[in-house]
N, C-alpha and C positions, 0 to 999 in steps of 0.2 A: 821449395821459390828462395831456398835459404840464399845469399849471393854476396859480392861485393859491390855491385853496379849502382845504382838508385834506383829507390820502389818506384814502379811504372806514379800510383797517387800519392799524393800527401796533402795531407789538411794544413794549411796553417795554423797554429795553433791561436786564438782567441786573445785580444787585448787583457792584460791581466791573467788571462790561463794556468795552470798550473802545472806543474809536468804530468799528475799523474791522472790528471782529466783527458789530457790531448793524446796519452797513450792509449785511454781507454779510450776513446774515440775512434782511434784509431783501430787496433786491434779487431774489434769488429768487421769491422770494414774489408779485412783480409783475411776473412772468418775464420780468428786465433783467441787466445787468449790474452789475455797481458803477460803471464813470463811467454808464452810462445812468439810472443808478440816483441817481446826484451830480448830474447835470447834471435829470434831476425836481426833487431839490431844490432850483434855482437855483444848483451847486454845479458848472457846465459849465467841464470841461479840471483842475479839483483833485484832487488826487492825496489820496485817505483818509486816507493817513500823514501827510503833511503837514498835512491838517488835524487831525490829534491833536494834533500838538506847536502850529500858528500856527490859531490860526484867532480871525478878528477877529470886534466885536459883530457890524458887518452879516451876516456869514455864520452867527452863532449869530440871530441876525434872522429868517435863513431860515429854518433848518431849525429852530426853532420853528412859524413859519406855518404849514407845508405839515405836520407832524407835530401839534402842538399840544400838543407836551412842553414844560414849565418852564424856562425859561432854568438852572437849578443842576439839571437834570436834565442837558442838553446841555452842558452847561461840565463837567461831571461825570463824562462819557464820555473828554475829554480829559488831556492831560500839562500844562495851563497850566497848572499850577502848579510847577511845576520850572523850574529855573536851565536856559539854550542849553547850559551845558557838560555839560549831566548826555542832552545827546540822544543823543552816541554810545553808549552803555550799554543804550540802549531797545531791547531785541532782539523780534524774530517770533518766536510760538510760542516761546519759550524752554520755559518748563516748564506741565507740562500736572497739574490735579487731579484724580486717578481720580474722583472724586464728583460735577463738574462737565460738566454734559452737552461733548459736545466738538466741538459747532460753539459753542461759547462760549469766547474768549480777558477772560478776565482784564486788566486796568492789572496788579495782584501780580503774576501769571505774566510779565510784563516789565520786572521790575525782580531783578538779580539779586544783593539781598542780603536779598529773602522767600525761605522756602524755605517758608511754611505756607500753605495757603487761608485766608483772614481771613474766607469763608462758613462752610469746614465745617471746618478746624481738619486737616486732613489733612495729612500731607506732601508736596509735588509731587513727580512722576518728573521723569526727565531725559531725556534719547532714548533711552536704554539702558531706560528702565522700572522704574529701580530707585532706592528714595528709599534719604536717604543715613543712615536707623538704618542701612541694609540694608549699608549701604559701609561704614559709619563701623565698626557694630557697636554695642552698648549704654553699654559701657564709654568709649570714644572718645566717644559722641558725650554720652557725661555731660557730660565735663570740658570740650568744646569749649561747649556749651551756653549759657552763662552770659555769654562773650567776645563771641560773636554773637550775639546780643540784646546786648552795647553798641553792637559795629560799627554793627549795619544803625542804634539812633537815631541813632549819628556820621551816617553817611551818608544817611539817611531828611534831617536838619536841612541837611546839603550842601544837596540837593538844593533846597530849598525858600528856598533863601538866609537860611538865618540863620545862619552864620555857624560854623567854629569857632574865630576868634581863628588863631594863628597855626601851629597844626600843627594841619591836616586832613587830610582822605582822600587826598587829594592828593599833602601831602607823604608819609605814609606807604604809600603805593603803590610808591612812589619809591623807598621802604628794601627793601619787600616783595621787589619785583622786581631786586633788582639783584643779581649775578652775584657773591658772596661767598667763590667757589674756581672754583680753573679747574676745565673742563671736565673730568671725569673716566669710564670703562665704568662700568656699573652691578656694585655692591660685590656680594661674598657672598649679602648678608644682603637685596638687592632680589633676586638669583636664584633661580626656581623650583629645585624640586629636581630634577636630568633625572639620564641616566647620560649616560656617557662620550659617546656616538655622539653624542647628542643635542645634546652640547655641540659635538660637532666640525660636526652638521650647523647649530647656531646660534652660528655661531663669528663672525659679523658684528655677530652683534646682540647680544654677551657683549663683545664690543670696540668700540662702538662708544660714544664721548661722549658725557656728555649732560651737559644747562646747568647747572649747582647756584647756587642761587637762598634769597637769605638767609631766603623763605616759608619756607623745610624746618628752620628755626631755628627762628622763632617759633609755627610750627604744627606740630608733629611724628607728630601724629595722621596729619597729612597725606599726612608722609613715609614713613608705614608704611602705608598704602593706596594711592597713586598708582602708576599703570599707570606702570613704569619710563619710559617713553618717551611717556608723557604728560605727566608730571612738573612740567619748566616752560610756566610763564607767559606772557603776552608783556608787554611792560612799561607802569608806568604805569596810566593806567586804562583803556588798551584790555585788562587780564587780565581785568578785568571783564567788556568789553564783550562780550568776547569769547571766554569760557572755558565754559567744564564748567559744570553743574552746582556735583561735587566741589569743583571749581575755585575758585567765585566765595562757595561757604560757608567756605570755607578762607582764602581774601579776606580775607573777613567779619570769621572770628574773630580774623586776624594785626591787624584794624585797631583790637577792639579788647582786644586783648591791649597791646598799645602805646599806644592812652587811656590803658590802666588804669597802665603802669608804662612809660615810655616809655625812659627812661637806664637800668634793666633789660637793655628788650628789646635795644637801642642796645650797650648794653659786651657779652652772648652773642651776636652777632652778628660783631664786633671782633674776640672769646678764637674763635671758629670760623671767623673768616675764613684766608685766607692773605695771603701779601705785595700781590698786587698787586690782591685781594679789599681790604685795609683798605681801598686808595688811594680802589674804586669806591665802597666804604660812605660813607668820610668826603666824597664829594664829597655822594653822598645826602642823609647829614649836613648838609651846608652851607647848603638849605635852612631845617630845622630855627630855632629862634626860638634867640638867640644865650646864653637862660641857661639852655636844655639843654641843650648844645655843650662849656660852661663845666661843668658837671655831671659830663658825662661822661668829658668830660679829666680832670676833678679824678680821678672815683673806679677810671678804666681801670687806672692802672697799679698799682693795688693790686688790681683783681682781676689782672691777667697776672702779680705776684707771685705770689697765691694759686694759680693755676693752675699754677705751673711748682714749687710748692711741692707742689701735688696731685699733678703727674706722678712729681715723683723719688720721692714716698714710696711711690708705685703699681711704683716700677721693683724687682725685685730688688735688696738689695744685695751685692757681690762677698763672699764671707773673705778676709780680707786678714791675713797673714801677720806674728803676733806675732813682732818685730825683741828683746822683751826679752829680757837672759840670766836662762839656768834653767839651776839649781845642778846639773844633773845634763843631758850633753848624751844623744842616743838613739844614739850610738854603744860611751857606756863601759857596763858593768857594775857589780853592788854591788859586785864583788870590786875595781875601779880596774884593769882590765888589759882596755885595748881593745882 
């Protein structure tokens, strides 16, 4: 069937559909595999996922000539507008909109900082089939929604090469994924209610050290609902590239909160870090602009002083014995006879 004219039937891509999804729908219609259909389009030997990223003008023209689609439509199903550094964060079949057709994979669902379908407005579902409002609850979702939008805007601008000045998502993710405390077993608040016998059966789990990262300080909502063993995220950009739906949301919220108030967020992390963790946090902050680091240093000692005073005030005070002279001692009676 290989030829040079238009294909007899061409399905137009759905709104926000990615190239790999559209090719995967077209190939079975012509009783072909995906590689065979690419060869039919004049793209023999090319990988469809690679084409989503690197499609030359000539390759786009071949698709246009065989399908009759416009250049805007063909380029619209690719990720060509994103910078190369963002490629590692795009995954296949990451999320799913319950209202989209099962055989359609959208571009937005591949982005780890997009959590609602732009076509239907419904919440994306992760691999567990649960949406974020169900996992987080209405109250936590309400407090995290605004910073999540800020973080998503920051990431959108960065992947399109618009720039974020000296403090961008790369530097912020390095801080959020830093170990601010030494690894420790699950605390009582992190452990589910269980009987004594169950505790004995799960002794290994209850004594397993868990990595503690600064993300839980900036986004306490995530710390409250994330499974204990799945709470740590991968370092840097890999956290967004390979994390779950909940982890991606927490990181996006963290970016939004740090961008909104970088000095206070950095100080709050330092205050809750142990000695070794403070060293690692300062190493992550070393990539931040000098002006921000100076403001953090100038305010940190005051924050540490206030924290010490707060802790001292919270401690119960011991009743001290008075050493003042008393007119009548306890062993003396009114008759002055001891």
